[in-house]
C-alpha positions, 0 to 999 in steps of 0.5 A: 730867811729871805721873805722877798718875791720876784713876781714875773707877771705882764698882767698888771691887774693880777700883779697888783692884787699879789703884791697888795695880798703879800704886802699885808703879809710883810712880804715884798714883791720885786714885780717884772713885767719882762721875764728877760729883764727880771732873769738879768737882775736876778743873775747879776743879784740885784734883787735878794729873794727866797722864791718867784712866783711866774706867769706861764704865758708870756709873749718875751719868754714863757714861765717853762723856758724861765724855769729851764734857764735857771735850772741850766745855770744851777740855780735852785730857787723854788718856782711857782708857775701861774696857769689858766688851766688845770691839765695835768699834762701841762702840771707834769711838764711844769714838774719836769722842768723844775717848778715847785708849784703851779696855781690855777687861775682865778688865783686862791690867795691863800693857797698861794701863801702857804705854797710861797712860805714853803717854797722860803723854806725850801730855798733856805734849806737849799742855801743852807745845805749848799753853805755847810757842804762847801765849808766841809769840802774846804775844810776836808780838802774835798774841793780844794778850789774852794780855798779863799784868797786872790792876793798875790802873795797868796796866789803864788803860794796856791799855784805853788801847792797846785804845781808839786801835787803832781810829785812825790816830794816832800813838802815843807809848809811854813807859816804862822799859827792859823795861817791855813797850813794844814787847809794846803796840805790837804789841798796838795793831797786832794790836787794829787794822784793820791786823792783816793788814798788816806790823808792823815794828820798829826800835831807833833807837838799835841802829843807826848814824846814817849807815846808819839813814837807808838803812834807814828809806827805803831807797836807790838803787843807788850812793848812797854806798859799799857801795850796789851794789843798790837797797834798799826801806826800812822805811817801804816794807816796813810799807806798810798797817801799822804801823811800829815806831820804839823808842828814837826819843829817840835819833833824830840832828835832821837824821833827826828833821827828815826823819821830820817831813816824812815823817809830815806829807806820807804820802811817802818818797824813798830816799837817791840818789833824786829820786822820792817815793813815797806810803806808807800806814803807822802809825807807833808810837814808843816811848822811856824818855827824858823827851822834854819834856826832851829838848825843852827842851834841844834834842835833840829836835825841838818840832814832831815831838814834838808830831806824835808825842805825838798819843796818849801812852801809858804803860807802867808799871814793875813796881814801880808793879804788884806785883799782876802780879809773880806772874802773870808770874813764873808764865807765864814759869815754864811758858814755861821748863818747855816750853822745858826739858822741866822739870815745876817746879811753882811757887815756895816761900813765901820764893821768893814774898816774894823776888820781890814785895820785889824792886824789878826795876829791869829790870822785865818782862825782868829778871823773865824772864831771873830765872825762866829762870835759876832754872828752868835751876839748880833741882833740886827741884820748887819754886823756892826763894829759892836759885835766883834767885841765880847761884852757890851760894857767892855770899851771897844779900842778907837782904832785911829787912836790906839798906840802902835803896841796894841793897835788893833788888838782885842783889849778888854779894860775899863778906861785905862785898867786891864780886867783881869781874867775872872772878872772877864769871865763873870761879865761875858757870862752876864752878856750871853745870859742877858742876850739869850732873854735869861734862857739858861740851856741855850746860855749854856749851849752857846758858852759850850759848858753843861747847865751844872757849870752854868748853874754854879757860876750863877750862884757864885756871881751875885750880880749875875744871879740877881738878873734871873 
């Protein structure tokens, strides 16, 4: 939560009184006599504030005009107006203009302090809601323009995705794990005329082969053991919309043949039925494999490959678009600040250098997890490079001195000796336990385990249990 105020007041004596009062409350006051200059600096992010206190009557711009300009440009920062009159009409006009509160001269400072505290909380709530809304929109594809990337390689993929979204052609998205293939698939759907219809996604490698056919096409009652009722498949669920088949390269050959027939005929048949059902579904597929190699090795049907590869779209790995690392890192920082109710301002210079030098083998997903862990472990206003390591007592690698084989990867070791997995787990539990002031409930929550499991692990590890 930001505990700073922008004070717009041309009465220097009153401004000094307000500044001195809030200084005693450990709240910084940024004072401006000129509201136009104050507005300019605020919009330029030269000041970071949680509330505005403004005089109503000023020669350059009234307090009401200041509020109107802020609201017209989309700023939701709470504004408290200072007025010399308690006239009801003025109060109504102020609230209608978007004022959060108003106080009457001579000022009652305890009342002003309470109003500012509430304004801080409201501003934080606005910020949290905005961040969470944008995060959800990007994840669900509701706001595909929120896809983050400014590098040339990323822009090419982005522009292609936008162009092909208006067609009904199949799209084959290729890219490494964690690079954002599903985000692109959702964006293509959202940009298309099908955006008001379902977007259905399935990971073909996550479901056993004997169940995948039923998941895709549905089944009749009694079609196989356990089929106690009829079931609609994902193709039918996606009717009118988009079906996203992730990791299509892991589909077995018999299912590949059936998928080819569905794409050609636009009809599906549930398992155990003889009836064909017409479908209207756009198919988007994705894989981290090289399907041309899979075709050569006879693991993937050539005819299906040509059907799927009508529009090939490659999502570049993060190491090929370094310009996107910090915008993504800042986005994830805002997201996890909101989720964890923290107020971390940014990254230190060494932390930024570390983020830029890392190869990010796990791509955007690895970067996201790294920022989440850093936010949880950070105890300062800015994330330093040490927060990227899971444990305080493990030696972070010297980025300048590492070998080519292990450069920019996370290696957990003492000196030259790698730690076994069991030891890594113990030390991580110890680290989180200490960081949470030995509070078992919050430690279990961060670790994602129940309290009973944590208690057992504490009992089984004397060096951790002794800390309690």
